[in-house]
C-alpha positions in Angstrom: -6.6 8.9 8.0 -3.3 7.6 9.6 -1.3 9.8 7.2 -3.2 12.9 8.1 -3.3 12.3 11.8 0.4 11.3 11.7 1.3 14.6 10.1 -0.7 16.5 12.6 1.1 14.8 15.4 4.4 15.8 13.8 3.2 19.4 13.9 1.4 20.0 10.6 -0.8 23.1 10.8 -3.7 24.1 8.6 -2.3 25.9 5.5 1.1 24.2 5.7 2.5 22.9 2.4 3.6 19.2 2.1 5.6 18.4 -0.9 5.5 14.9 -2.6 8.4 13.7 -4.7 7.3 10.4 -6.1 6.3 8.7 -9.3 2.6 7.6 -9.7 1.6 5.1 -7.0 -1.4 4.6 -4.7 0.5 6.2 -1.8 0.7 9.5 -3.8 -3.1 9.8 -3.6 -3.2 8.5 0.0 -0.9 11.4 1.0 -2.7 13.9 -1.1 -6.1 13.1 0.5 -4.6 12.7 4.0 -2.9 16.1 3.8 -6.0 17.8 2.5 -8.3 16.2 5.1 -6.4 17.8 8.0 -6.2 21.2 6.4 -2.8 21.0 4.8 -1.9 21.8 1.2 -0.6 19.0 -1.0 2.0 19.8 -3.7 3.9 17.5 -6.1 7.4 17.9 -7.4 8.3 16.6 -10.8 10.5 13.5 -10.4 12.6 14.7 -13.3 13.5 17.9 -11.4 17.2 18.3 -10.4 18.3 19.1 -6.9 18.4 22.8 -7.6 14.7 22.8 -8.8 13.7 20.7 -5.7 15.5 23.2 -3.5 13.7 26.2 -5.1 10.2 24.7 -4.7 10.9 23.6 -1.1 12.0 27.1 -0.2 9.3 28.9 -2.2 6.5 26.9 -0.7 7.9 27.1 2.9 7.6 23.3 3.0 8.1 21.7 6.4 7.3 18.1 5.4 8.7 16.3 2.4 7.6 12.9 1.1 10.1 11.1 -1.1 9.6 7.8 -2.9 13.0 6.1 -2.7 16.7 6.5 -2.5 16.9 8.1 -5.9 14.6 10.9 -5.0 16.1 11.3 -1.5 19.5 11.8 -3.0 18.2 15.0 -4.7 17.2 16.3 -1.3 20.6 15.4 0.2 22.4 17.2 -2.6 20.8 20.6 -1.7 23.8 22.7 -0.7 22.2 24.4 2.3 20.3 21.3 3.4 16.9 22.9 3.0 16.7 24.1 6.6 13.0 24.7 6.5 12.2 21.0 6.0 11.7 19.5 9.4 10.8 15.9 8.5 11.4 13.7 5.4 9.1 10.7 5.1 10.4 7.9 2.8 8.1 5.4 1.1 10.6 2.7 0.1 13.2 1.5 2.6 15.5 -0.4 0.1 19.1 0.8 0.4 18.3 3.2 3.2 18.4 1.1 6.3 21.6 2.8 7.6 20.0 6.3 7.3 20.4 8.1 10.6 18.9 11.2 12.2 15.6 12.3 13.6 14.9 14.2 10.4 14.1 11.0 8.5 11.3 8.4 9.0 9.8 5.7 7.0 6.1 5.3 6.1 5.2 2.6 8.7 6.4 5.0 11.4 4.1 7.7 10.2 1.2 5.1 10.1 2.0 4.2 13.7 1.9 7.9 14.8 -1.5 8.3 13.0 -2.9 5.2 14.8 -1.7 6.6 18.2 -3.3 9.9 17.4 -6.6 8.2 16.5 -6.7 6.4 19.8 -5.8 9.5 21.7 -8.3 11.7 20.0 -11.2 9.7 18.5 -13.1 11.7 15.9 -10.4 14.3 15.4 -9.9 13.4 11.8 -13.5 13.9 11.0 -13.5 17.2 12.9 -10.5 18.4 10.8 -12.4 17.6 7.6 -15.4 19.6 8.9 -13.2 22.7 9.4 -12.3 22.9 5.7 -14.1 25.4 3.4 -14.5 25.4 -0.4 -12.2 28.4 -0.7 -9.4 26.9 1.3 -6.3 26.0 -0.8 -6.1 22.2 -1.4 -3.3 22.0 -4.0 -0.3 24.0 -4.8 0.9 23.1 -8.3 4.0 24.7 -9.7 3.9 26.0 -13.3 5.8 28.5 -15.4 2.4 30.1 -15.8 2.0 32.3 -18.8 5.3 34.0 -18.2 8.3 34.0 -15.8 9.8 31.6 -13.3 7.9 28.7 -11.7 5.0 29.8 -9.6 2.7 27.9 -7.4 -0.9 27.9 -8.6 -3.3 27.8 -5.7 -6.2 25.5 -6.4 -9.0 25.3 -3.8 -11.2 22.4 -2.8 -13.9 24.3 -4.6 -11.8 24.5 -7.8 -11.1 20.8 -7.9 -14.7 19.7 -7.0 -16.0 22.1 -9.7 -13.8 20.7 -12.4 -14.6 17.1 -11.4 -18.3 18.0 -11.7 -17.7 19.8 -15.0 -16.0 16.6 -16.3 -19.1 14.7 -15.3 -21.1 16.7 -17.8 -18.4 16.0 -20.5 -18.5 12.2 -19.8 -22.3 12.1 -19.9 -22.1 12.9 -23.6 -20.3 9.5 -24.2 -22.7 7.4 -22.4 -19.9 5.6 -20.5 -20.8 3.7 -17.3 -17.7 4.8 -15.3 -18.4 2.7 -12.2 -16.2 -0.4 -12.4 -14.5 0.6 -15.6 -10.8 1.1 -16.1 -9.3 4.5 -16.5 -5.7 4.1 -17.7 -3.6 7.0 -16.5 0.0 7.0 -17.9 0.7 10.6 -17.0 2.3 11.9 -13.8 -0.3 12.5 -11.1 1.6 15.6 -10.0 0.4 17.1 -13.3 -3.1 18.7 -12.9 -4.5 16.9 -16.0 -3.7 13.5 -14.5 -4.7 14.5 -11.0 -8.2 15.8 -11.8 -8.9 12.8 -14.0 -7.9 10.5 -11.1 -10.2 12.4 -8.8 -13.0 12.0 -11.3 -12.3 8.3 -11.5 -12.4 8.0 -7.7 -15.7 9.9 -7.5 -17.3 7.5 -10.1 -16.0 4.3 -8.6 -13.8 3.5 -11.6 -10.5 1.7 -11.3 -7.5 4.0 -11.8 -4.6 2.3 -13.5 -1.3 4.2 -13.0 1.7 3.7 -15.3 4.7 4.8 -13.2 7.0 5.1 -16.2 5.3 5.6 -19.5 8.7 6.2 -21.2 8.9 2.5 -20.9 6.6 1.9 -23.8 6.5 -1.8 -23.3 4.9 -1.3 -19.9 2.1 0.8 -21.5 1.5 -2.0 -24.0 1.5 -4.6 -21.3 -1.1 -2.6 -19.4 -3.4 -2.3 -22.5 -3.1 -6.1 -23.0 -3.8 -7.1 -19.4 -6.3 -4.5 -18.2 -8.2 -3.6 -21.4 -9.0 0.0 -20.4 -12.3 1.7 -21.0 -10.8 5.2 -20.9 -7.3 6.2 -21.9 -5.8 9.6 -21.0 -2.8 10.4 -23.2 -1.1 13.0 -25.2 0.1 13.4 -28.8 3.6 12.0 -28.5 2.4 8.9 -26.6 -0.3 8.3 -29.3 2.3 8.4 -32.0 4.8 6.1 -30.1 2.1 3.5 -29.4 0.7 3.5 -32.9 4.3 2.8 -34.2 4.7 -0.2 -31.9 4.1 -3.5 -33.6 2.9 -5.3 -30.5 0.4 -2.5 -29.8 -0.9 -2.7 -33.3 -1.6 -6.4 -32.8 -3.9 -5.9 -29.8 -7.6 -5.7 -29.7 -9.4 -2.7 -28.2 -13.0 -3.9 -27.7 -13.3 -2.1 -24.3 -11.8 1.2 -25.3 -14.7 3.7 -25.4 -12.9 7.0 -25.0 -9.4 8.4 -25.6 -8.7 11.8 -24.2 -5.9 14.1 -25.3 -4.4 17.0 -23.3 -1.2 18.5 -22.2 -0.1 19.5 -25.7 -1.7 20.0 -29.1 -3.1 17.0 -30.9 -2.1 16.7 -34.5 -4.5 15.5 -37.1 -2.1 12.7 -38.3 -1.8 11.4 -34.7 -5.6 11.5 -34.2 -6.3 9.7 -37.5 -3.7 7.1 -36.9 -4.9 6.3 -33.4 -8.5 5.9 -34.7 -7.2 3.6 -37.4 -5.2 1.4 -35.0 -7.7 1.3 -32.1 -11.0 2.0 -33.7 -11.5 4.7 -31.0 -11.5 8.5 -31.7 -9.4 10.9 -29.8 -11.2 13.8 -28.1 -9.2 16.9 -27.5 -9.7 19.4 -24.8 -7.9 22.5 -23.4 -6.9 23.6 -20.0 -4.1 24.9 -17.8 -2.9 24.3 -14.3 -4.6 27.6 -13.4 -7.9 26.2 -14.5 -7.8 22.9 -12.6 -7.3 22.2 -15.6 -10.2 21.6 -18.0 -11.8 24.6 -19.6 -13.0 23.3 -22.9 -13.5 19.9 -24.5 -14.9 18.1 -27.5 -18.1 16.4 -26.5 -19.0 12.9 -27.5 -22.0 14.0 -29.5 -20.1 16.7 -31.4 -16.4 16.2 -32.0 -14.6 18.6 -34.3 -11.0 17.5 -35.0 -8.6 20.4 -35.0 -10.5 22.3 -32.3 -10.3 22.2 -28.5 -14.1 21.9 -28.3 -16.6 24.0 -26.4 -16.5 25.4 -22.8 -17.3 22.8 -20.1 -20.4 23.7 -18.0 -20.4 26.9 -16.0 -17.4 28.2 -18.0 -17.3 31.5 -19.9 -14.6 32.2 -22.6 -13.8 35.3 -24.6 -11.0 36.5 -26.8 -9.5 40.0 -26.4 -7.1 42.3 -28.3 -4.0 44.0 -26.9 -6.2 46.8 -25.5 -8.3 44.2 -23.6 -11.4 44.7 -25.8 -13.6 41.7 -26.4 -13.4 40.4 -30.0 -16.1 38.8 -32.1 -16.4 35.3 -33.7 -13.5 34.4 -36.0 -11.2 37.1 -34.7 -7.9 35.9 -33.2 -7.1 37.2 -29.7 -5.9 36.2 -26.3 -8.1 33.5 -24.8 -9.6 34.5 -21.4 -11.5 32.1 -19.1 -13.9 32.6 -16.3 -15.5 29.8 -14.1 -15.5 28.0 -10.8 -12.3 26.1 -11.8 -10.1 29.2 -12.1 -7.4 29.2 -9.5 -7.2 31.4 -6.4 -4.0 33.0 -7.5 -0.2 32.4 -7.4 1.3 31.5 -4.1 2.8 34.5 -2.3 2.8 36.5 -5.6 0.0 39.1 -5.7 1.6 41.1 -8.5 1.9 38.0 -10.7 -1.7 37.1 -9.9 -2.9 40.5 -10.8 -1.2 40.3 -14.2 -3.4 37.3 -15.2 -6.5 37.4 -13.0 -8.7 40.5 -13.0 -11.2 41.6 -10.4 -14.1 40.0 -12.3 -12.5 36.6 -12.3 -11.3 36.5 -15.9 -8.0 34.6 -16.3 -5.8 35.6 -19.2 -4.2 32.4 -20.6 -1.5 33.9 -22.8 -2.7 31.6 -25.7 -4.2 33.1 -28.9 -7.5 31.5 -30.0 -10.4 31.9 -32.3 -14.0 31.3 -31.3 -16.0 30.0 -34.1 -19.7 31.0 -34.7 -20.8 27.5 -33.5 -19.0 28.0 -30.2 -16.0 25.8 -30.8 -12.5 27.1 -30.2 -9.2 26.8 -32.0 -5.8 27.6 -30.6 -3.9 29.5 -33.3 -0.7 30.5 -31.4 
């Protein structure tokens, strides 16, 4: 609440984009929800991006407010040649090494909290009133992706898109019989990636504990977290499964609480899946999605896993494959995978032509991936 109201006092208007440049931490989600609650659009910048990429995203999104985690991330902003003139305020989460920072353009998180508290006292109930003004079709998130072709574009995901995909995940999780409330969802992937974000939203909805790993490249920290917190659900990707299974300390752990391992973000190899099951006694379930589909479009259910496939469509989702002429193909014929459902994005930010290239008037999104639909309804990505 204080974040949202503080930003409103600074001049945030409904539909304004706020960029977040930070590793996974609880404040990332605080900002995300605070921004959305007052009608803003939250957007995350990859912490591995160079200053030139940060500058491009700030300009493209017409960002007026930037959140940075620390001195390292602030330095990228300070390196932008033209100073990113559209950014009016930079809010910094960690003060270490920055006490001498001068200028009205910069403020630290406690100052924003104080502004929010003042706004709450001055206008009681205004935060709740702002929430009430939002509609399902309003853009909630702007997530930059290369899309199927071309330079990075901002995929506009609405409140309705995110809520729909969280509810679709509910149907998926029901097939595993997991009691999510009170369980531990271990999340080693960056929350500015849509896969990690939506899983985090599902975890919050179900009352589970979300465990962030700020730097999964530090494999020891991932192993430490497994040992200390004994997760129920682990959300990973192929390279991380391989690295962990080759770690002697990880191999020595017990995994009695691990009920579900999910794979996304890249293709899952059979060797990695089999080795993970051997080490942890927990199967990996692969799904498929893109930023433009919020992201989950298909997944292997708990009562019908087929290794080597991306599963079946999640509830309320249609899929088809088409040839180069756009004609729908039959079972077993390879063609471009197209997806239709309530999780499909609103379009690309300020790019109607690029949107029209991938999203038709009927709501079908062209993924750019070549797939085969089997007679039993399961899908395989073949190119």
